[in-house]
N, CA, C and O atoms as a GROMACS GRO file, in nm:
protein
  432
    1UNK      N    1  -1.017   0.203  -1.083
    1UNK     CA    2  -0.944   0.106  -1.066
    1UNK      C    3  -0.813   0.133  -1.162
    1UNK      O    4  -0.723   0.051  -1.141
    2UNK      N    5  -0.792   0.207  -1.237
    2UNK     CA    6  -0.687   0.225  -1.334
    2UNK      C    7  -0.581   0.313  -1.226
    2UNK      O    8  -0.466   0.280  -1.195
    3UNK      N    9  -0.645   0.415  -1.185
    3UNK     CA   10  -0.606   0.518  -1.072
    3UNK      C   11  -0.561   0.434  -0.968
    3UNK      O   12  -0.443   0.445  -0.937
    4UNK      N   13  -0.635   0.349  -0.904
    4UNK     CA   14  -0.592   0.256  -0.752
    4UNK      C   15  -0.480   0.198  -0.802
    4UNK      O   16  -0.386   0.220  -0.726
    5UNK      N   17  -0.444   0.126  -0.908
    5UNK     CA   18  -0.342   0.065  -0.956
    5UNK      C   19  -0.219   0.121  -0.960
    5UNK      O   20  -0.123   0.063  -0.911
    6UNK      N   21  -0.205   0.269  -1.034
    6UNK     CA   22  -0.139   0.336  -1.056
    6UNK      C   23  -0.087   0.396  -0.882
    6UNK      O   24   0.024   0.440  -0.853
    7UNK      N   25  -0.177   0.383  -0.811
    7UNK     CA   26  -0.136   0.446  -0.657
    7UNK      C   27  -0.049   0.330  -0.624
    7UNK      O   28   0.070   0.344  -0.593
    8UNK      N   29  -0.111   0.213  -0.631
    8UNK     CA   30  -0.024   0.103  -0.539
    8UNK      C   31   0.139   0.096  -0.653
    8UNK      O   32   0.248   0.062  -0.606
    9UNK      N   33   0.127   0.118  -0.731
    9UNK     CA   34   0.228   0.093  -0.827
    9UNK      C   35   0.370   0.212  -0.746
    9UNK      O   36   0.482   0.179  -0.706
   10UNK      N   37   0.303   0.350  -0.749
   10UNK     CA   38   0.350   0.470  -0.702
   10UNK      C   39   0.417   0.402  -0.538
   10UNK      O   40   0.536   0.400  -0.507
   11UNK      N   41   0.315   0.358  -0.463
   11UNK     CA   42   0.365   0.330  -0.307
   11UNK      C   43   0.457   0.204  -0.300
   11UNK      O   44   0.535   0.182  -0.207
   12UNK      N   45   0.441   0.138  -0.390
   12UNK     CA   46   0.572   0.015  -0.406
   12UNK      C   47   0.666   0.066  -0.439
   12UNK      O   48   0.765   0.044  -0.369
   13UNK      N   49   0.685   0.164  -0.567
   13UNK     CA   50   0.806   0.207  -0.598
   13UNK      C   51   0.879   0.266  -0.488
   13UNK      O   52   0.984   0.216  -0.447
   14UNK      N   53   0.823   0.382  -0.434
   14UNK     CA   54   0.876   0.432  -0.332
   14UNK      C   55   0.911   0.358  -0.208
   14UNK      O   56   1.011   0.376  -0.139
   15UNK      N   57   0.840   0.295  -0.194
   15UNK     CA   58   0.897   0.195  -0.036
   15UNK      C   59   1.003   0.124  -0.064
   15UNK      O   60   1.085   0.094   0.022
   16UNK      N   61   1.017   0.075  -0.242
   16UNK     CA   62   1.142   0.005  -0.251
   16UNK      C   63   1.253   0.073  -0.263
   16UNK      O   64   1.354   0.007  -0.240
   17UNK      N   65   1.278   0.250  -0.306
   17UNK     CA   66   1.340   0.312  -0.304
   17UNK      C   67   1.378   0.386  -0.149
   17UNK      O   68   1.488   0.435  -0.123
   18UNK      N   69   1.248   0.382  -0.045
   18UNK     CA   70   1.274   0.448   0.040
   18UNK      C   71   1.355   0.381   0.169
   18UNK      O   72   1.334   0.265   0.204
   19UNK      N   73   1.421   0.443   0.215
   19UNK     CA   74   1.532   0.406   0.369
   19UNK      C   75   1.450   0.312   0.464
   19UNK      O   76   1.496   0.206   0.506
   20UNK      N   77   1.271   0.379   0.507
   20UNK     CA   78   1.202   0.333   0.581
   20UNK      C   79   1.104   0.333   0.552
   20UNK      O   80   1.102   0.414   0.460
   21UNK      N   81   0.972   0.284   0.569
   21UNK     CA   82   0.850   0.285   0.571
   21UNK      C   83   0.803   0.462   0.607
   21UNK      O   84   0.713   0.521   0.546
   22UNK      N   85   0.868   0.509   0.694
   22UNK     CA   86   0.821   0.614   0.730
   22UNK      C   87   0.823   0.749   0.614
   22UNK      O   88   0.747   0.844   0.591
   23UNK      N   89   0.947   0.702   0.559
   23UNK     CA   90   0.954   0.801   0.459
   23UNK      C   91   0.824   0.815   0.342
   23UNK      O   92   0.772   0.918   0.298
   24UNK      N   93   0.792   0.658   0.310
   24UNK     CA   94   0.659   0.652   0.240
   24UNK      C   95   0.503   0.720   0.294
   24UNK      O   96   0.425   0.783   0.223
   25UNK      N   97   0.488   0.693   0.413
   25UNK     CA   98   0.400   0.772   0.482
   25UNK      C   99   0.415   0.906   0.477
   25UNK      O  100   0.317   0.972   0.442
   26UNK      N  101   0.519   0.964   0.506
   26UNK     CA  102   0.548   1.155   0.471
   26UNK      C  103   0.476   1.182   0.345
   26UNK      O  104   0.387   1.264   0.324
   27UNK      N  105   0.542   1.080   0.248
   27UNK     CA  106   0.519   1.073   0.092
   27UNK      C  107   0.353   1.109   0.072
   27UNK      O  108   0.298   1.196   0.004
   28UNK      N  109   0.304   1.017   0.152
   28UNK     CA  110   0.146   1.056   0.137
   28UNK      C  111   0.078   1.093   0.271
   28UNK      O  112  -0.013   1.031   0.327
   29UNK      N  113   0.146   1.216   0.313
   29UNK     CA  114   0.101   1.292   0.378
   29UNK      C  115   0.042   1.249   0.517
   29UNK      O  116  -0.026   1.329   0.580
   30UNK      N  117   0.064   1.138   0.559
   30UNK     CA  118  -0.002   1.037   0.666
   30UNK      C  119  -0.157   1.023   0.625
   30UNK      O  120  -0.242   1.034   0.714
   31UNK      N  121  -0.191   1.001   0.504
   31UNK     CA  122  -0.347   0.962   0.476
   31UNK      C  123  -0.342   0.820   0.544
   31UNK      O  124  -0.429   0.802   0.629
   32UNK      N  125  -0.267   0.730   0.523
   32UNK     CA  126  -0.275   0.618   0.565
   32UNK      C  127  -0.210   0.588   0.691
   32UNK      O  128  -0.109   0.655   0.710
   33UNK      N  129  -0.248   0.487   0.806
   33UNK     CA  130  -0.157   0.464   0.925
   33UNK      C  131  -0.040   0.334   0.865
   33UNK      O  132  -0.041   0.268   0.761
   34UNK      N  133   0.032   0.334   0.953
   34UNK     CA  134   0.158   0.251   0.910
   34UNK      C  135   0.097   0.104   0.890
   34UNK      O  136   0.134   0.022   0.806
   35UNK      N  137   0.008   0.091   0.972
   35UNK     CA  138  -0.045  -0.085   1.023
   35UNK      C  139  -0.096  -0.108   0.828
   35UNK      O  140  -0.056  -0.188   0.743
   36UNK      N  141  -0.217   0.028   0.824
   36UNK     CA  142  -0.270  -0.015   0.679
   36UNK      C  143  -0.166  -0.007   0.577
   36UNK      O  144  -0.172  -0.083   0.481
   37UNK      N  145  -0.052   0.096   0.591
   37UNK     CA  146   0.030   0.071   0.484
   37UNK      C  147   0.126  -0.070   0.445
   37UNK      O  148   0.155  -0.119   0.336
   38UNK      N  149   0.155  -0.103   0.564
   38UNK     CA  150   0.177  -0.254   0.561
   38UNK      C  151   0.105  -0.366   0.539
   38UNK      O  152   0.145  -0.478   0.505
   39UNK      N  153   0.008  -0.332   0.559
   39UNK     CA  154  -0.109  -0.450   0.533
   39UNK      C  155  -0.118  -0.449   0.365
   39UNK      O  156  -0.131  -0.565   0.327
   40UNK      N  157  -0.115  -0.368   0.270
   40UNK     CA  158  -0.130  -0.310   0.174
   40UNK      C  159   0.002  -0.382   0.115
   40UNK      O  160   0.000  -0.487   0.053
   41UNK      N  161   0.134  -0.294   0.151
   41UNK     CA  162   0.217  -0.366   0.119
   41UNK      C  163   0.287  -0.529   0.117
   41UNK      O  164   0.375  -0.580   0.047
   42UNK      N  165   0.208  -0.577   0.223
   42UNK     CA  166   0.231  -0.726   0.266
   42UNK      C  167   0.129  -0.840   0.140
   42UNK      O  168   0.130  -0.963   0.127
   43UNK      N  169   0.068  -0.758   0.083
   43UNK     CA  170  -0.048  -0.843  -0.004
   43UNK      C  171  -0.024  -0.910  -0.094
   43UNK      O  172  -0.023  -0.843  -0.198
   44UNK      N  173   0.010  -1.064  -0.117
   44UNK     CA  174   0.062  -1.114  -0.227
   44UNK      C  175   0.011  -1.105  -0.327
   44UNK      O  176   0.072  -1.133  -0.430
   45UNK      N  177  -0.145  -1.054  -0.328
   45UNK     CA  178  -0.210  -1.044  -0.484
   45UNK      C  179  -0.141  -0.939  -0.533
   45UNK      O  180  -0.141  -0.934  -0.656
   46UNK      N  181  -0.082  -0.853  -0.478
   46UNK     CA  182  -0.003  -0.728  -0.595
   46UNK      C  183   0.099  -0.779  -0.653
   46UNK      O  184   0.133  -0.714  -0.751
   47UNK      N  185   0.165  -0.876  -0.631
   47UNK     CA  186   0.279  -0.915  -0.680
   47UNK      C  187   0.296  -0.982  -0.824
   47UNK      O  188   0.252  -1.095  -0.844
   48UNK      N  189   0.342  -0.930  -0.894
   48UNK     CA  190   0.339  -0.920  -1.056
   48UNK      C  191   0.197  -0.901  -1.125
   48UNK      O  192   0.174  -0.907  -1.246
   49UNK      N  193   0.088  -0.871  -1.002
   49UNK     CA  194  -0.029  -0.824  -1.134
   49UNK      C  195  -0.045  -0.687  -1.103
   49UNK      O  196  -0.099  -0.617  -1.188
   50UNK      N  197   0.000  -0.626  -0.972
   50UNK     CA  198   0.020  -0.468  -1.008
   50UNK      C  199   0.166  -0.439  -1.013
   50UNK      O  200   0.201  -0.337  -1.072
   51UNK      N  201   0.260  -0.520  -0.956
   51UNK     CA  202   0.391  -0.459  -0.935
   51UNK      C  203   0.526  -0.578  -0.962
   51UNK      O  204   0.530  -0.694  -0.919
   52UNK      N  205   0.617  -0.518  -1.034
   52UNK     CA  206   0.707  -0.668  -1.057
   52UNK      C  207   0.750  -0.721  -0.945
   52UNK      O  208   0.774  -0.653  -0.845
   53UNK      N  209   0.765  -0.853  -0.951
   53UNK     CA  210   0.806  -0.939  -0.843
   53UNK      C  211   0.927  -0.914  -0.777
   53UNK      O  212   0.939  -0.946  -0.659
   54UNK      N  213   1.037  -0.849  -0.854
   54UNK     CA  214   1.144  -0.797  -0.752
   54UNK      C  215   1.115  -0.673  -0.687
   54UNK      O  216   1.170  -0.637  -0.583
   55UNK      N  217   1.024  -0.602  -0.754
   55UNK     CA  218   1.009  -0.474  -0.664
   55UNK      C  219   0.941  -0.532  -0.518
   55UNK      O  220   0.987  -0.501  -0.408
   56UNK      N  221   0.807  -0.633  -0.539
   56UNK     CA  222   0.768  -0.704  -0.414
   56UNK      C  223   0.864  -0.745  -0.343
   56UNK      O  224   0.878  -0.695  -0.231
   57UNK      N  225   0.939  -0.829  -0.382
   57UNK     CA  226   1.021  -0.877  -0.292
   57UNK      C  227   1.129  -0.769  -0.164
   57UNK      O  228   1.156  -0.775  -0.044
   58UNK      N  229   1.158  -0.685  -0.272
   58UNK     CA  230   1.254  -0.572  -0.185
   58UNK      C  231   1.170  -0.508  -0.096
   58UNK      O  232   1.235  -0.462  -0.001
   59UNK      N  233   1.054  -0.485  -0.087
   59UNK     CA  234   0.996  -0.458  -0.012
   59UNK      C  235   0.921  -0.538   0.102
   59UNK      O  236   0.869  -0.506   0.208
   60UNK      N  237   0.940  -0.651   0.035
   60UNK     CA  238   0.868  -0.741   0.147
   60UNK      C  239   1.025  -0.741   0.271
   60UNK      O  240   1.031  -0.730   0.393
   61UNK      N  241   1.101  -0.753   0.194
   61UNK     CA  242   1.275  -0.737   0.272
   61UNK      C  243   1.263  -0.652   0.383
   61UNK      O  244   1.281  -0.691   0.498
   62UNK      N  245   1.228  -0.511   0.347
   62UNK     CA  246   1.249  -0.414   0.437
   62UNK      C  247   1.124  -0.392   0.518
   62UNK      O  248   1.136  -0.299   0.597
   63UNK      N  249   1.005  -0.455   0.520
   63UNK     CA  250   0.908  -0.479   0.622
   63UNK      C  251   1.002  -0.584   0.739
   63UNK      O  252   1.032  -0.560   0.856
   64UNK      N  253   1.026  -0.691   0.665
   64UNK     CA  254   1.101  -0.813   0.779
   64UNK      C  255   1.209  -0.729   0.857
   64UNK      O  256   1.206  -0.710   0.978
   65UNK      N  257   1.298  -0.683   0.775
   65UNK     CA  258   1.383  -0.566   0.847
   65UNK      C  259   1.317  -0.516   1.006
   65UNK      O  260   1.350  -0.550   1.119
   66UNK      N  261   1.196  -0.404   0.948
   66UNK     CA  262   1.174  -0.359   1.040
   66UNK      C  263   1.116  -0.453   1.168
   66UNK      O  264   1.113  -0.397   1.278
   67UNK      N  265   1.069  -0.599   1.158
   67UNK     CA  266   1.024  -0.631   1.233
   67UNK      C  267   1.118  -0.736   1.310
   67UNK      O  268   1.071  -0.800   1.403
   68UNK      N  269   1.247  -0.753   1.273
   68UNK     CA  270   1.350  -0.784   1.332
   68UNK      C  271   1.392  -0.692   1.395
   68UNK      O  272   1.469  -0.729   1.483
   69UNK      N  273   1.374  -0.561   1.388
   69UNK     CA  274   1.435  -0.483   1.509
   69UNK      C  275   1.335  -0.445   1.605
   69UNK      O  276   1.373  -0.414   1.718
   70UNK      N  277   1.209  -0.444   1.576
   70UNK     CA  278   1.139  -0.461   1.661
   70UNK      C  279   1.145  -0.544   1.775
   70UNK      O  280   1.142  -0.510   1.893
   71UNK      N  281   1.155  -0.666   1.724
   71UNK     CA  282   1.181  -0.807   1.810
   71UNK      C  283   1.325  -0.783   1.909
   71UNK      O  284   1.338  -0.805   2.029
   72UNK      N  285   1.432  -0.727   1.807
   72UNK     CA  286   1.558  -0.710   1.881
   72UNK      C  287   1.538  -0.592   1.996
   72UNK      O  288   1.592  -0.609   2.106
   73UNK      N  289   1.472  -0.490   1.972
   73UNK     CA  290   1.418  -0.385   2.083
   73UNK      C  291   1.367  -0.442   2.216
   73UNK      O  292   1.410  -0.414   2.328
   74UNK      N  293   1.266  -0.528   2.183
   74UNK     CA  294   1.171  -0.623   2.264
   74UNK      C  295   1.274  -0.745   2.401
   74UNK      O  296   1.258  -0.770   2.520
   75UNK      N  297   1.377  -0.790   2.292
   75UNK     CA  298   1.476  -0.861   2.351
   75UNK      C  299   1.579  -0.792   2.410
   75UNK      O  300   1.645  -0.857   2.491
   76UNK      N  301   1.617  -0.659   2.389
   76UNK     CA  302   1.692  -0.549   2.457
   76UNK      C  303   1.637  -0.546   2.620
   76UNK      O  304   1.669  -0.595   2.728
   77UNK      N  305   1.539  -0.463   2.567
   77UNK     CA  306   1.447  -0.464   2.687
   77UNK      C  307   1.467  -0.572   2.778
   77UNK      O  308   1.538  -0.558   2.878
   78UNK      N  309   1.405  -0.688   2.747
   78UNK     CA  310   1.387  -0.777   2.847
   78UNK      C  311   1.509  -0.824   2.905
   78UNK      O  312   1.502  -0.901   3.002
   79UNK      N  313   1.648  -0.781   2.847
   79UNK     CA  314   1.749  -0.842   2.902
   79UNK      C  315   1.794  -0.702   2.971
   79UNK      O  316   1.910  -0.704   3.011
   80UNK      N  317   1.735  -0.598   2.988
   80UNK     CA  318   1.790  -0.494   3.080
   80UNK      C  319   1.850  -0.394   3.032
   80UNK      O  320   1.867  -0.294   3.100
   81UNK      N  321   1.903  -0.407   2.876
   81UNK     CA  322   1.958  -0.315   2.814
   81UNK      C  323   1.921  -0.174   2.815
   81UNK      O  324   1.802  -0.166   2.784
   82UNK      N  325   1.966  -0.068   2.835
   82UNK     CA  326   1.918   0.086   2.834
   82UNK      C  327   1.901   0.100   2.722
   82UNK      O  328   1.902  -0.003   2.655
   83UNK      N  329   1.878   0.225   2.654
   83UNK     CA  330   1.815   0.247   2.504
   83UNK      C  331   1.962   0.268   2.433
   83UNK      O  332   1.984   0.215   2.324
   84UNK      N  333   2.056   0.344   2.496
   84UNK     CA  334   2.188   0.337   2.415
   84UNK      C  335   2.242   0.173   2.369
   84UNK      O  336   2.253   0.128   2.254
   85UNK      N  337   2.267   0.111   2.485
   85UNK     CA  338   2.311   0.005   2.449
   85UNK      C  339   2.232  -0.067   2.351
   85UNK      O  340   2.301  -0.117   2.262
   86UNK      N  341   2.114  -0.085   2.343
   86UNK     CA  342   2.012  -0.161   2.218
   86UNK      C  343   2.049  -0.074   2.092
   86UNK      O  344   2.106  -0.129   1.997
   87UNK      N  345   2.027   0.023   2.088
   87UNK     CA  346   2.051   0.101   1.965
   87UNK      C  347   2.226   0.097   1.877
   87UNK      O  348   2.272   0.115   1.764
   88UNK      N  349   2.276   0.057   2.028
   88UNK     CA  350   2.421   0.041   1.951
   88UNK      C  351   2.431  -0.125   1.868
   88UNK      O  352   2.480  -0.160   1.761
   89UNK      N  353   2.365  -0.194   1.969
   89UNK     CA  354   2.347  -0.340   1.936
   89UNK      C  355   2.242  -0.357   1.797
   89UNK      O  356   2.275  -0.441   1.712
   90UNK      N  357   2.181  -0.317   1.787
   90UNK     CA  358   2.100  -0.320   1.667
   90UNK      C  359   2.159  -0.229   1.579
   90UNK      O  360   2.097  -0.254   1.475
   91UNK      N  361   2.236  -0.141   1.552
   91UNK     CA  362   2.242  -0.069   1.491
   91UNK      C  363   2.182   0.053   1.414
   91UNK      O  364   2.198   0.096   1.300
   92UNK      N  365   2.104   0.093   1.528
   92UNK     CA  366   2.041   0.204   1.473
   92UNK      C  367   2.066   0.342   1.483
   92UNK      O  368   2.074   0.399   1.591
   93UNK      N  369   2.082   0.412   1.345
   93UNK     CA  370   2.158   0.520   1.376
   93UNK      C  371   2.078   0.647   1.338
   93UNK      O  372   1.957   0.627   1.346
   94UNK      N  373   2.106   0.746   1.307
   94UNK     CA  374   2.018   0.851   1.254
   94UNK      C  375   1.953   0.860   1.154
   94UNK      O  376   2.012   0.839   1.049
   95UNK      N  377   1.821   0.891   1.150
   95UNK     CA  378   1.723   0.884   1.056
   95UNK      C  379   1.591   0.912   1.071
   95UNK      O  380   1.536   0.951   1.175
   96UNK      N  381   1.526   0.884   0.934
   96UNK     CA  382   1.390   0.888   0.994
   96UNK      C  383   1.321   0.799   1.102
   96UNK      O  384   1.217   0.841   1.154
   97UNK      N  385   1.359   0.710   1.130
   97UNK     CA  386   1.318   0.625   1.218
   97UNK      C  387   1.346   0.618   1.354
   97UNK      O  388   1.280   0.564   1.443
   98UNK      N  389   1.462   0.686   1.363
   98UNK     CA  390   1.528   0.718   1.494
   98UNK      C  391   1.409   0.723   1.595
   98UNK      O  392   1.365   0.625   1.656
   99UNK      N  393   1.370   0.838   1.603
   99UNK     CA  394   1.260   0.826   1.735
   99UNK      C  395   1.159   0.775   1.740
   99UNK      O  396   1.086   0.807   1.834
  100UNK      N  397   1.109   0.673   1.643
  100UNK     CA  398   0.999   0.575   1.609
  100UNK      C  399   1.057   0.473   1.712
  100UNK      O  400   0.992   0.425   1.805
  101UNK      N  401   1.186   0.446   1.686
  101UNK     CA  402   1.275   0.300   1.724
  101UNK      C  403   1.235   0.332   1.881
  101UNK      O  404   1.178   0.250   1.954
  102UNK      N  405   1.281   0.490   1.928
  102UNK     CA  406   1.353   0.502   2.044
  102UNK      C  407   1.188   0.492   2.133
  102UNK      O  408   1.182   0.426   2.237
  103UNK      N  409   1.101   0.541   2.096
  103UNK     CA  410   0.948   0.519   2.141
  103UNK      C  411   0.911   0.387   2.162
  103UNK      O  412   0.883   0.352   2.277
  104UNK      N  413   0.905   0.305   2.065
  104UNK     CA  414   0.902   0.193   2.062
  104UNK      C  415   0.976   0.119   2.189
  104UNK      O  416   0.918   0.062   2.281
  105UNK      N  417   1.093   0.128   2.174
  105UNK     CA  418   1.179   0.064   2.270
  105UNK      C  419   1.130   0.110   2.435
  105UNK      O  420   1.135   0.036   2.533
  106UNK      N  421   1.088   0.240   2.434
  106UNK     CA  422   1.052   0.288   2.576
  106UNK      C  423   0.893   0.194   2.620
  106UNK      O  424   0.870   0.156   2.735
  107UNK      N  425   0.810   0.173   2.515
  107UNK     CA  426   0.659   0.116   2.510
  107UNK      C  427   0.669  -0.002   2.563
  107UNK      O  428   0.582  -0.049   2.635
  108UNK      N  429   0.782  -0.064   2.531
  108UNK     CA  430   0.818  -0.241   2.560
  108UNK      C  431   0.850  -0.237   2.688
  108UNK      O  432   0.882  -0.340   2.746
   0.00000   0.00000   0.00000
């Protein structure tokens, strides 16, 4: 149990410092899926119990930002914008998640 708590704290700390969740997944050597990671990081039972509230809140903001980008990509695709226009509108620059966002756009 103590080991699980330590692992949770490490994941939250890394997620708080990371630019994106892809960095956290790489640090975990892809042992868990993105969906599982978001589920763990979004669970309110960890706030204050396992990690400080400020760290939990920061991670929630990062998750919300990713969801907003996904929503923006969906809207851009519906509006008929190409990838270059969509990434410019949403301020998607080079980084860990660039290819993931491009693949996400193409799936929509």
